[in-house]
C-alpha positions, 0 to 999 in steps of 0.5 A: 500500500503506497504512501504509508512510508511516513508512518513506518515506525508505527505500522505493522504490515500484514499483521494478524488481527486474531490476537487482538480480538475476543474471537481469536479468528481471522486473517491479517490487516494490510496495515495495522497502525498504532499512533502515539500522538494525536498529530500522528493519528490526524496525519494517518486519517487525512492520508486515508481520506486523500488516497481513498484507503479503507480505514477501520478502528480496532478497540478492545476487539470484543465486538469484531469478527475478522474474515479469514482472508483478512482485510485491505486498508488500514486498521487503527488501534488507539492503545497508547497513553495518548488515547487511553488516559483516565482522569477524574475531576470532581464528579466528571470522569474524562477517558480516552476512547482507547481505554478499556471500559473496565479501567474507567469503571475501576477509576470511577469507583475508586473516587466514589463516583457511581453510575458505571459500575453495573456495566462491569464485565462488558468487554472492550474499549470506551469507544466501542462501548459508546458506539453501541451504547453498551449496557442493559435495560437498567443502565446504559453508558449513554445515560452518563455521557456529557460530551464526546471528542471526535475526529472527522475524516479530514483529521480535524478534532471536534467536540460533540455536546450532550444535546447533539448525542443520541443513544438507543438500545444497542446504538448511538449516532456517533458515526464519526471516523474516530472517537477520541475521548469522552466525559462522563458525569456521575453521582457521588456515593459510598465506595463500599456501596458502589463495590457491592453493586459492582460485584452483584452485576459482575456475578450476574453478567458472568453467569450468563456469558461464555466461560472466561477461557473461551474465545467468543462474541455476542452476536445479535442486538436484542429486538425491541422488547425481546431477548435475542438469546431467548429467541435463539433458545426457543428456536432450539438452537442452543449448542448448535454447531457448524465446524468449530463454532457453537451456539453457547449453552450459557447464553444463546446470543454468544457464539463460541469458537472452539480450537480449530474454528474459522471465521467462516464457521462463525459466519455460517452459524450466524446465517443458520441462526438468523434463518431459523429465527426468521422461520419460527418468529418472522423476525430478522435478527440484526447483527451487533457484532461488526464483520470485517 
């Protein structure tokens, strides 16, 4: 891919992406770029726009399935300190969108700030959590957002205030190419009380997810007023297997990739689940996971 020589020191060519995702599947990126400053990031984004190079943002890898053949273009990973710092001031937590959601929850709890603790156990980065409005019916991350700093396709930085932001179950209007940082306005509470709520949420979430050692991903959005997991179970698809991919028996909205599985196995199983649910309930499940 021509024109990336200026970014050689932060670029890995034909870099396997499987180790960066929860599924541990998929082929390489033509170029994986990990900027260390906002200036580098801006330059890469501008270059991709000018040269029409496909650009993907890889966060924690919790909601991405990479195809076996890999993908063309640039994959940006914002894992450096410039994009992953978490700071607390009074009742506000300011976090880089490359930070893990777990790190933000931990820092807020340490400062006696409540609101995010019941999101514990949700994998991935702050940026990924914002894009999909991570959470459940009781609490979503979007409820606590005050502002989000973004970068457009020309590498320019802008700040989107609360009034501009829209969050819905499983989605948001944050369609900017890059999310840089976010400010969360939280409530003060006793740290011990926050920790108790966090432990309870952790136990409940982990009881309904694949085991921690399993390579897996959550697949579908919950239809309005329905549970995707319940629909899949009612279609008698729990433990259904295609190649090395299997519908999780602990939560049917997760697919587990067993050793030897391929991304193609997961995609074939996804299509099987969608078609069976469509046949039984006349309802089409919408993907929550991004397929690259």
